[in-house]
C-alpha positions as CSV (number, residue, x, y, z in Angstrom):
1,M,41.1,35.5,75.7
2,K,42.4,35.6,72.1
3,K,44.8,38.4,71.2
4,Y,45.1,40.1,67.8
5,Y,48.0,42.1,66.5
6,V,48.5,44.9,64.0
7,Y,52.1,45.1,62.9
8,I,54.5,47.0,60.7
9,L,57.5,45.4,59.0
10,R,60.3,47.3,57.4
11,C,61.4,45.4,54.3
12,K,64.3,45.6,51.9
13,G,64.3,48.9,50.1
14,N,62.8,50.6,53.2
15,N,59.3,49.5,52.2
16,L,56.7,49.2,54.9
17,Y,54.2,46.3,55.2
18,I,51.2,46.5,57.5
19,G,49.6,43.3,58.6
20,F,47.2,41.7,61.0
21,T,47.5,38.3,62.9
22,S,46.4,36.4,66.0
23,N,49.9,34.9,66.4
24,L,52.6,37.5,66.0
25,K,55.6,35.3,66.5
26,R,54.5,32.7,64.0
27,R,53.5,35.3,61.4
28,L,56.9,37.1,61.8
29,S,58.6,33.8,61.3
30,D,56.5,33.2,58.2
31,H,57.5,36.6,56.7
32,K,61.2,36.1,57.6
33,S,61.3,32.7,55.9
34,G,59.6,34.0,52.7
35,N,56.3,32.3,53.4
36,G,54.4,35.3,54.8
37,C,53.0,36.9,51.6
38,L,54.0,37.8,48.1
39,F,54.9,41.4,49.0
40,T,57.4,40.5,51.8
41,K,58.6,37.4,50.0
42,N,60.2,39.6,47.3
43,K,61.5,42.2,49.8
44,L,63.6,40.1,52.3
45,P,64.9,40.7,54.8
46,V,62.1,42.0,57.0
47,K,62.2,43.5,60.5
48,L,59.4,44.1,62.9
49,V,59.4,47.8,63.8
50,Y,56.0,48.3,65.4
51,Y,53.0,46.4,66.7
52,E,49.8,46.9,68.7
53,K,47.8,44.3,70.7
54,F,44.0,44.1,70.8
55,N,41.5,41.9,72.5
56,D,38.8,42.4,69.8
57,F,39.1,41.2,66.2
58,M,37.1,44.1,64.7
59,R,39.1,46.8,66.5
60,A,42.3,45.2,65.3
61,K,41.1,44.9,61.7
62,N,39.8,48.4,61.7
63,R,43.2,49.7,63.0
64,E,45.1,47.8,60.3
65,N,42.9,49.4,57.7
66,Q,43.3,52.8,59.3
67,I,47.1,52.6,59.3
68,K,47.2,51.3,55.7
69,G,45.3,54.4,54.6
70,W,47.9,56.8,56.1
71,N,50.7,58.4,54.2
72,R,54.3,57.4,54.6
73,K,55.2,60.2,56.9
74,K,52.4,59.4,59.4
75,K,53.4,55.7,59.4
76,E,57.0,56.6,60.1
77,N,56.0,58.9,62.9
78,L,53.9,56.1,64.5
79,I,57.0,53.9,64.4
80,K,59.4,56.6,65.6
81,Y,57.3,58.0,68.5
82,N,55.4,54.9,69.7
83,H,57.9,52.2,69.5
84,P,56.7,49.5,72.0
85,A,59.2,47.9,74.3
86,G,60.0,44.2,73.7
87,I,59.6,44.0,69.9
88,V,59.4,40.3,69.1
């Protein structure tokens, strides 16, 4: 069964980036090398600070959009209080 991930990166300048992928390790590597997206390319280095795993594409995509709509404080609280073990 395919897995999907919603993730949060902390970037240079303490910016947060919320993303979605089916291969978290590869996507993180892309971001760290400057090939992830324009936003993170200009804000290196990046660090994975949070992720969630899903079995369903639409649930993951909806969760990504939900988190993107939150204010900064709510995103920081998600990171602080729900930090999953074994960050990649």
